[in-house]
C-alpha positions as CSV (number, residue, x, y, z in Angstrom):
1,M,93.9,61.5,96.5
2,N,93.8,59.7,99.8
3,A,93.0,61.3,103.1
4,K,96.6,61.1,104.3
5,I,97.9,63.3,101.4
6,A,95.0,65.7,101.8
7,K,95.9,66.1,105.5
8,R,99.6,66.5,104.7
9,V,98.8,69.3,102.1
10,E,96.8,71.1,104.8
11,E,99.5,70.7,107.4
12,I,102.2,72.1,105.1
13,A,100.0,74.9,103.9
14,L,99.2,76.1,107.4
15,D,102.9,75.8,108.4
16,L,104.0,77.9,105.4
17,A,101.2,80.5,106.0
18,S,102.4,80.9,109.6
19,T,105.6,82.6,108.3
20,L,104.8,86.0,107.0
21,S,106.8,86.4,103.8
22,V,105.8,89.8,102.4
23,V,107.7,90.6,99.2
24,E,110.8,92.7,99.7
25,T,111.1,91.8,103.4
26,R,113.3,89.5,105.5
27,G,110.3,87.2,105.7
28,E,111.2,85.9,102.2
29,V,114.4,84.6,103.7
30,E,112.6,83.0,106.6
31,I,110.1,81.2,104.4
32,A,112.8,79.9,102.1
33,E,114.5,78.4,105.2
34,K,111.2,76.9,106.3
35,V,110.7,75.2,102.9
36,H,114.2,74.0,103.0
37,G,113.7,72.6,106.5
38,I,110.5,70.7,105.5
39,F,112.4,69.0,102.7
40,A,115.5,68.4,104.8
41,G,113.3,66.5,107.3
42,M,112.3,63.9,104.6
43,D,114.3,60.7,104.6
44,Y,115.1,61.0,100.9
45,Y,116.9,64.3,101.5
46,K,118.7,63.0,104.6
47,A,120.2,60.4,102.3
48,N,120.6,62.8,99.3
49,P,121.5,66.2,100.7
50,Q,123.1,67.2,97.4
51,N,119.6,67.3,95.9
52,L,118.5,70.2,98.2
53,Y,120.0,73.6,98.2
54,Y,119.5,77.4,97.9
55,V,119.9,79.6,94.9
56,D,120.8,83.2,96.0
57,V,119.3,86.3,94.3
58,K,122.4,88.1,93.1
59,D,123.4,91.3,94.9
60,D,120.2,91.3,96.9
61,A,120.2,93.6,99.8
62,L,117.9,91.3,101.8
63,G,119.9,88.2,101.1
64,R,116.8,86.5,99.5
65,K,117.1,83.1,98.1
66,S,115.0,80.3,96.4
67,V,115.1,76.6,97.2
68,I,115.8,73.9,94.7
69,A,114.7,70.3,95.6
70,I,115.5,67.5,93.1
71,L,113.9,64.1,93.3
72,E,115.4,61.2,91.2
73,G,113.3,58.0,90.8
74,G,115.0,54.7,91.8
75,K,113.0,52.3,89.6
76,A,115.2,52.8,86.5
77,K,117.6,55.4,85.2
78,S,115.7,58.0,83.2
79,D,116.4,61.4,81.8
80,K,112.7,62.3,81.7
81,T,112.2,65.3,84.1
82,V,109.3,67.5,85.1
83,L,110.2,71.0,86.2
84,M,108.0,72.7,88.8
85,I,107.9,76.1,90.4
86,G,105.9,77.8,93.2
87,H,106.4,81.2,94.7
88,I,106.8,81.6,98.5
89,D,106.3,85.3,98.9
90,S,103.1,87.2,99.4
91,V,101.7,90.7,99.2
92,G,101.5,92.9,102.4
93,V,99.0,92.7,105.3
94,S,98.1,96.4,105.9
95,D,94.6,95.7,104.4
96,Y,93.8,93.5,107.5
97,G,93.6,96.6,109.8
98,N,93.2,95.6,113.4
99,L,93.3,91.9,112.4
100,K,96.8,92.2,111.0
101,E,98.3,90.1,113.7
102,Y,96.1,87.2,112.6
103,A,96.8,87.5,108.9
104,N,99.3,84.6,108.9
105,Q,97.2,82.5,111.3
106,P,94.5,81.0,109.1
107,L,92.6,79.0,111.8
108,K,92.4,82.0,114.2
109,L,91.7,84.5,111.4
110,T,88.8,82.4,110.1
111,E,87.3,82.4,113.6
112,K,87.9,86.2,113.9
113,F,86.1,86.8,110.7
114,K,82.9,85.4,112.3
115,E,82.8,88.6,114.4
116,L,82.9,90.9,111.3
117,E,80.3,92.3,109.0
118,L,81.3,90.9,105.6
119,P,80.0,91.0,102.0
120,P,77.3,88.4,101.5
121,A,79.4,86.2,99.2
122,V,82.3,86.2,101.7
123,K,79.9,85.6,104.7
124,A,78.3,82.6,102.8
125,D,81.7,81.0,102.2
126,L,82.7,81.6,105.9
127,E,79.5,80.1,107.3
128,S,79.8,77.1,104.9
129,G,82.9,75.9,106.8
130,E,84.5,75.0,103.5
131,Y,87.0,77.9,103.3
132,L,90.1,79.0,105.2
133,F,91.2,82.6,105.2
134,G,94.7,84.0,105.4
135,R,97.4,86.1,103.7
136,G,99.4,84.1,101.2
137,L,97.4,80.9,101.9
138,F,95.6,81.2,98.5
139,D,98.3,83.0,96.6
140,M,100.1,80.6,96.8
141,K,101.3,78.7,99.8
142,A,98.6,76.1,99.5
143,G,99.8,75.4,96.0
144,D,103.4,75.1,97.3
145,A,102.1,72.6,99.8
146,V,100.5,70.5,97.1
147,I,103.8,70.2,95.3
148,M,105.7,69.5,98.5
149,A,103.3,66.9,99.7
150,I,103.4,65.1,96.4
151,M,107.2,65.1,96.4
152,E,107.2,63.8,100.0
153,M,104.8,61.0,99.0
154,I,106.9,60.0,96.0
155,S,110.1,60.1,98.1
156,E,108.7,57.6,100.5
157,D,108.4,55.0,97.7
158,I,111.3,56.3,95.6
159,D,112.3,52.8,94.4
160,N,109.0,52.4,92.5
161,F,109.2,55.8,90.9
162,E,110.7,56.3,87.5
163,G,111.8,59.8,86.3
164,N,112.9,63.0,87.9
165,L,111.3,66.1,89.5
166,V,113.0,69.5,90.0
167,F,111.1,72.0,92.2
168,A,112.0,75.6,92.7
169,A,110.4,77.4,95.6
170,V,111.0,81.0,94.4
171,C,111.0,84.4,96.1
172,D,109.9,87.8,94.7
173,E,107.2,86.6,92.4
174,E,105.0,89.4,93.7
175,G,107.7,91.9,92.9
176,N,110.1,91.6,90.0
177,S,110.5,87.8,89.7
178,A,114.1,87.9,90.9
179,G,113.8,84.4,92.4
180,M,112.6,82.8,89.2
181,L,115.1,84.7,87.0
182,S,117.9,83.7,89.3
183,C,116.8,80.0,88.9
184,V,116.5,79.9,85.1
185,G,120.2,79.6,84.6
186,E,120.3,77.0,87.4
187,F,117.7,74.9,85.6
188,G,120.1,74.9,82.6
189,R,123.0,73.9,84.7
190,I,121.1,71.0,86.3
191,R,120.0,69.8,82.9
192,A,123.6,69.9,81.5
193,Q,125.1,68.3,84.6
194,R,122.6,65.5,85.0
195,G,121.6,64.9,81.4
196,Y,117.9,65.6,82.1
197,D,115.3,66.1,79.4
198,Y,112.8,68.6,80.7
199,L,109.3,67.8,79.5
200,A,107.3,70.8,80.8
201,L,107.2,73.5,83.4
202,L,104.4,73.1,86.0
203,D,103.1,75.6,88.5
204,A,100.5,75.4,91.3
205,D,99.6,79.1,91.4
206,Y,96.0,79.9,92.4
207,I,92.9,79.4,90.3
208,T,89.6,81.2,90.9
209,E,86.3,82.1,89.3
210,E,86.6,83.9,86.0
211,Y,83.2,85.4,86.6
212,E,80.8,85.4,89.5
213,G,79.0,82.1,89.7
214,D,81.5,80.4,87.3
215,P,81.0,76.6,88.0
216,N,84.3,75.5,86.5
217,K,87.6,74.7,88.1
218,Y,90.3,75.4,85.5
219,I,93.5,73.9,84.4
220,Y,95.6,76.4,82.4
221,I,97.9,75.2,79.7
222,G,100.0,78.2,78.7
223,T,100.1,81.6,80.3
224,V,99.4,85.3,79.6
225,G,102.2,87.7,79.0
226,K,102.6,91.3,80.0
227,V,104.4,94.4,78.6
228,M,104.4,98.0,79.9
229,P,104.2,100.4,77.0
230,T,104.9,103.9,78.2
231,F,104.4,107.3,76.7
232,Y,106.7,110.2,77.5
233,V,104.9,113.3,76.4
234,V,106.7,116.5,75.7
235,G,104.6,119.6,75.5
236,K,105.5,123.3,75.2
237,E,105.6,125.2,78.4
238,T,104.0,128.6,78.8
239,H,102.7,131.0,81.4
240,V,99.1,130.4,82.3
241,G,98.4,134.0,81.3
242,E,99.4,133.0,77.7
243,S,98.0,129.5,77.7
244,F,97.3,129.2,74.0
245,K,101.0,129.7,73.3
246,G,101.9,126.4,74.8
247,I,100.6,122.8,74.7
248,D,99.8,120.9,77.9
249,P,101.3,117.4,78.0
250,N,98.6,116.5,80.5
251,Q,96.0,117.0,77.9
252,I,97.8,114.7,75.5
253,A,98.4,112.1,78.2
254,A,94.7,112.2,79.1
255,A,93.7,111.7,75.5
256,I,96.1,108.6,75.4
257,T,94.5,107.2,78.5
258,G,91.0,107.8,77.1
259,R,92.0,106.1,73.8
260,I,93.7,103.0,75.2
261,N,92.4,102.4,78.8
262,L,90.2,99.3,79.0
263,N,89.7,99.4,75.2
264,P,89.0,95.9,73.9
265,E,90.4,97.0,70.5
266,F,93.8,96.3,72.1
267,S,92.9,92.9,73.5
268,D,94.7,89.8,72.2
269,V,92.5,86.9,71.0
270,A,93.9,83.4,70.6
271,D,91.9,80.1,70.5
272,G,88.9,82.2,71.4
273,E,90.4,83.4,74.7
274,V,90.6,87.1,75.1
275,T,93.0,89.1,77.3
276,L,91.8,91.9,79.4
277,P,92.4,95.3,77.7
278,P,95.3,97.5,78.7
279,I,94.8,99.7,81.8
280,T,96.9,102.6,83.2
281,L,99.1,102.0,86.1
282,K,100.4,105.5,86.3
283,Q,99.7,108.9,84.7
284,R,101.3,112.1,85.9
285,D,103.2,115.2,84.8
286,L,106.8,115.5,85.7
287,K,106.7,119.0,87.1
288,T,108.4,119.0,90.5
289,E,107.2,122.3,91.9
290,Y,104.1,124.6,91.9
291,S,104.3,127.5,89.6
292,V,102.1,129.3,87.0
293,Q,104.0,127.6,84.2
294,I,102.3,124.6,82.7
295,A,104.2,121.3,82.8
296,K,106.8,120.5,80.2
297,S,106.3,116.8,80.2
298,A,104.1,113.9,81.4
299,V,104.2,110.2,81.5
300,V,101.6,107.5,81.3
301,F,102.1,103.7,81.2
302,F,99.9,100.7,80.8
303,N,99.6,97.1,81.9
304,Y,99.2,95.4,78.5
305,A,98.3,91.7,78.6
306,T,99.3,89.5,75.6
307,H,98.4,86.1,74.2
308,C,100.1,86.5,70.8
309,S,101.2,90.1,70.3
310,T,105.0,90.7,70.4
311,P,106.7,93.9,71.7
312,E,107.1,95.0,68.1
313,I,103.4,94.7,67.3
314,I,102.5,96.5,70.5
315,L,105.0,99.3,69.8
316,E,103.5,99.8,66.4
317,K,99.9,99.9,67.9
318,M,101.0,102.4,70.6
319,I,102.7,104.7,68.2
320,K,99.7,104.7,66.0
321,A,97.4,105.4,68.9
322,G,99.7,108.2,70.1
323,E,99.6,109.8,66.7
324,E,95.8,109.7,66.7
325,C,95.6,111.2,70.2
326,F,98.1,114.0,69.4
327,R,96.2,114.9,66.3
328,E,92.9,114.9,68.2
329,V,94.3,117.3,70.8
330,V,95.7,119.7,68.2
331,D,92.4,119.7,66.4
332,T,90.5,120.3,69.7
333,L,92.9,123.1,70.7
334,N,92.5,124.8,67.3
335,K,88.7,124.7,67.6
336,R,88.8,126.1,71.1
337,Y,91.3,128.8,70.2
338,Q,89.2,129.8,67.2
339,Q,86.1,130.1,69.5
340,F,88.1,132.1,72.0
341,C,89.4,134.5,69.3
342,E,85.9,135.1,68.1
343,M,84.7,135.8,71.7
344,A,87.7,138.1,72.3
345,K,87.5,139.9,68.9
346,R,91.0,138.7,67.9
347,E,92.4,137.4,64.7
348,F,92.6,133.6,64.6
349,K,95.7,131.9,63.3
350,P,96.0,128.1,63.5
351,L,98.2,126.9,66.3
352,P,101.7,125.7,65.1
353,W,101.7,122.2,66.7
354,V,102.6,119.3,64.5
355,P,101.7,115.8,65.9
356,R,104.9,113.7,66.2
357,V,105.4,110.3,67.8
358,M,108.5,108.1,67.8
359,S,109.9,105.1,69.6
360,F,112.8,105.4,72.1
361,D,115.0,103.7,69.6
362,Q,114.1,106.3,67.0
363,L,114.8,109.1,69.5
364,C,118.3,107.6,70.1
365,S,118.9,107.5,66.4
366,A,118.1,111.1,66.0
367,V,120.3,112.2,69.0
368,R,123.2,110.0,67.8
369,K,123.5,112.3,64.8
370,E,124.2,115.2,67.1
371,V,125.9,113.7,70.1
372,S,128.8,111.3,69.9
373,G,129.1,108.5,72.5
374,L,125.4,108.6,73.3
375,D,125.2,104.9,74.1
376,E,127.9,105.1,76.7
377,M,126.3,108.2,78.1
378,I,123.0,106.3,78.5
379,L,124.8,103.5,80.3
380,E,126.5,106.0,82.7
381,K,123.2,107.6,83.4
382,A,121.6,104.2,84.1
383,R,124.4,103.3,86.5
384,A,124.0,106.6,88.3
385,L,120.3,106.1,88.7
386,M,120.8,102.7,90.2
387,T,122.4,104.4,93.2
388,E,119.3,106.4,93.8
389,D,116.3,105.1,95.7
390,M,113.4,105.3,93.3
391,D,110.9,103.1,91.6
392,S,112.5,101.2,88.7
393,R,110.0,102.5,86.2
394,D,111.0,106.0,87.1
395,R,114.6,105.2,86.2
396,S,113.4,104.4,82.6
397,T,111.5,107.7,82.5
398,R,114.6,109.6,83.7
399,I,116.7,108.0,81.0
400,V,114.2,109.1,78.3
401,E,114.2,112.6,79.7
402,F,118.0,112.6,79.7
403,V,118.2,111.6,76.1
404,H,115.5,114.0,75.0
405,N,117.2,116.9,76.7
406,L,120.3,116.2,74.6
407,W,118.3,116.7,71.4
408,S,118.3,120.1,69.8
409,D,114.7,119.7,68.6
410,K,112.5,121.0,71.4
411,N,109.2,120.8,69.6
412,P,106.4,118.8,71.2
413,V,106.7,115.0,70.7
414,I,105.5,111.7,72.2
415,I,108.2,109.1,72.8
416,V,107.0,105.5,73.2
417,Y,109.1,103.0,75.1
418,F,108.8,99.9,77.4
419,S,109.0,100.1,81.2
420,Q,109.9,97.0,83.2
421,P,108.9,94.3,83.8
422,Y,108.4,92.1,80.7
423,Y,106.6,88.7,81.0
424,P,106.5,86.8,77.7
425,H,103.3,84.9,76.9
426,V,103.5,81.2,76.4
427,Y,101.1,79.9,73.9
428,V,100.8,76.0,73.9
429,E,99.3,75.3,70.6
430,G,99.9,71.5,70.6
431,K,102.0,71.5,67.4
432,L,105.3,70.5,69.0
433,P,105.9,67.1,70.5
434,K,106.3,68.4,74.1
435,E,103.2,70.5,73.8
436,K,101.2,67.6,72.5
437,A,102.5,65.4,75.3
438,L,101.6,67.9,77.9
439,L,98.1,68.3,76.5
440,E,97.6,64.5,76.4
441,A,99.0,64.1,80.0
442,V,96.6,66.7,81.4
443,E,93.5,65.4,79.5
444,A,94.2,61.9,80.8
445,A,94.7,63.2,84.4
446,V,91.3,64.9,84.3
447,K,89.6,61.7,83.1
448,E,91.4,59.6,85.8
449,T,90.5,62.0,88.6
450,K,87.3,61.3,90.5
451,S,85.7,64.6,91.4
452,D,82.4,66.3,92.0
453,Y,83.7,69.4,90.3
454,K,83.3,70.5,86.7
455,L,86.9,70.6,85.4
456,G,87.6,72.8,82.4
457,F,90.6,73.7,80.3
458,K,91.9,77.1,79.3
459,K,94.8,78.0,77.1
460,F,96.2,80.9,79.1
461,F,96.8,81.3,82.8
462,P,95.3,84.8,83.1
463,Y,97.3,86.1,86.0
464,I,100.9,87.3,85.6
465,S,103.2,84.6,86.9
466,D,106.7,83.2,86.7
467,L,105.5,80.6,84.1
468,S,106.3,83.3,81.6
469,Y,109.9,82.6,82.0
470,G,109.6,79.0,80.7
471,A,109.8,80.2,77.0
472,V,110.3,83.2,74.8
473,P,108.0,83.8,71.7
474,E,109.7,82.5,68.6
475,E,108.9,85.4,66.4
476,E,111.9,87.2,65.0
477,G,112.7,90.5,66.7
478,V,111.0,89.9,70.0
479,V,114.1,90.3,72.1
480,A,115.7,93.0,70.0
481,T,112.6,95.3,69.9
482,F,112.2,95.0,73.7
483,Q,115.9,95.7,74.4
484,E,116.2,98.6,72.0
485,N,113.1,100.3,73.4
486,M,113.6,99.6,77.2
487,P,115.7,102.6,78.4
488,G,118.7,101.4,80.4
489,Y,118.3,97.8,79.5
490,G,121.2,95.7,80.8
491,I,121.7,98.1,83.8
492,T,118.3,99.0,85.2
493,Y,116.7,95.8,84.0
494,D,117.9,92.6,82.4
495,L,116.3,89.3,81.4
496,P,118.3,86.1,80.7
497,F,116.7,85.7,77.3
498,D,119.2,83.1,76.1
499,E,118.6,80.9,79.2
500,I,114.9,81.2,79.0
501,R,114.9,80.4,75.3
502,A,117.1,77.4,76.0
503,L,114.3,76.0,78.3
504,N,111.6,76.6,75.7
505,L,109.0,74.5,77.6
506,P,105.3,74.2,77.5
507,V,103.8,75.4,80.7
508,L,100.9,74.4,82.9
509,D,99.1,75.6,86.1
510,I,97.1,73.4,88.4
511,G,96.5,75.3,91.6
512,A,94.5,75.7,94.8
513,F,91.0,77.0,94.3
514,G,89.9,80.0,96.2
515,K,88.7,83.6,96.0
516,D,89.8,87.2,96.5
517,A,93.6,87.0,95.9
518,H,95.4,90.1,97.2
519,K,92.3,91.1,99.3
520,F,92.0,90.7,103.1
521,T,89.2,88.2,102.3
522,E,91.7,85.9,100.5
523,R,90.6,82.3,101.0
524,I,90.9,78.8,99.8
525,E,88.2,76.2,99.3
526,K,89.5,73.2,101.3
527,K,88.0,70.3,99.5
528,Y,89.3,71.1,96.0
529,T,92.6,72.4,97.3
530,F,93.5,69.5,99.6
531,N,91.9,66.7,97.7
532,V,91.4,67.4,94.0
533,A,94.4,69.6,93.0
534,P,97.0,67.2,94.4
535,E,95.5,64.3,92.5
536,L,95.3,66.3,89.2
537,L,98.9,67.4,89.6
538,Y,100.2,64.0,90.6
539,R,98.4,62.2,87.7
540,T,99.7,64.8,85.3
541,I,103.3,64.3,86.5
542,V,103.0,60.5,86.2
543,N,101.4,60.7,82.7
544,L,104.2,63.0,81.5
545,L,106.9,60.7,82.8
546,K,105.3,57.7,81.0
């Protein structure tokens, strides 16, 4: 790309970074207004103001919004359209300590870092002069700047451009993707109103080394998915003075963590690419006070990445793992109880615990046989929980607890369900015409781009992103299984599955290169980010529109 565009990408990136837009703060509103203002200053949007507008996040307490910018080529009428997204929020800045005031000032922060003792790899990058530091610059305002600079360049010669671009600068990607989810329906409305044919969904989210010393700069065609399988473990409470008369849910939860946590057995493999194994994001008992009674229940949930596994497949795997862990704990307790009885000169009788694991849907089926109107009761409970200030995942747990308490069966059990959020994986196999066209467009762009870098292809963007909402896996039962096993679905959490499925687009990420996303040493490499990424993205767009 020419020096003028590289310079413009840098200018926009620094401008965007200067507005601190931490997720779930008013800064998200300010950054949306800044993005809107940059577009509004372009001659094209002065002449076509109807092509630039906000999309509000519904019922948002902060009044957050995303920005839609549409660019229609003037060379010839065309329905061919490339859809693009980029998030404008960032994570917080508390990790910067006494440099927090410089977190959104990349030029000053980079100078300040020269006064610090830094890890050798960070220090080497700093001293090279090839990197810029700053919160949100890498993840992903430099990527936003790439898209915006390309659109600005095209707009300046719009009469020689054929095809259409739709860009959504979305909020809340670092939170619950409220920005993207509020735009999905708008994408459908634009398509219907203007007769567009969307060819693909492109993002410019960050790229980085997949391992230390990795020489490649990757282009990702497709994206990883994420589900949050959760275990609600009901034990049997007892006084600590009669400890073998109960069963500790913490012990079962610990066994589940030991069985599943970072276990490659649960990794997805597709086209030779492997997801990271599941990892716990929370494990705790639900006892609210100190007493000498053991806990009645515990919860543990996992971040579970997917390339091809659907919610139904994951639910089956988790139920099986839960059964194995429950049985293992019962066997261990019996061995320890027998040893204790021998030491205490008591008669040993096997403990009465029977391993049981069921899905949330199966729990509801059992309770419906005893309680009429259960489904409406669950909805009422979900609505009541929405008025309470708590983590959204805790609402799901409270609903499971509520339903279980209605059940007459009080014996120990594990209930497996899904917590929010859910990010579908998008697997671009190249079998469908639009998938094939995207693969060909990107391959041609790589060949056409002059670069000193080793450019490589990967089938899945490995970091959770809004690209997941470009399509829903086609396997039957994906939506139903998730909805039936996500407590409070429709009230505490909702996804526009029909609108996502209506898009059904292959997805791609070509982003800024850097290191240490979500760390205070977050940084971009300037040469690749300002020169190579814009050319790759531009050529991909042009090739698609051909």
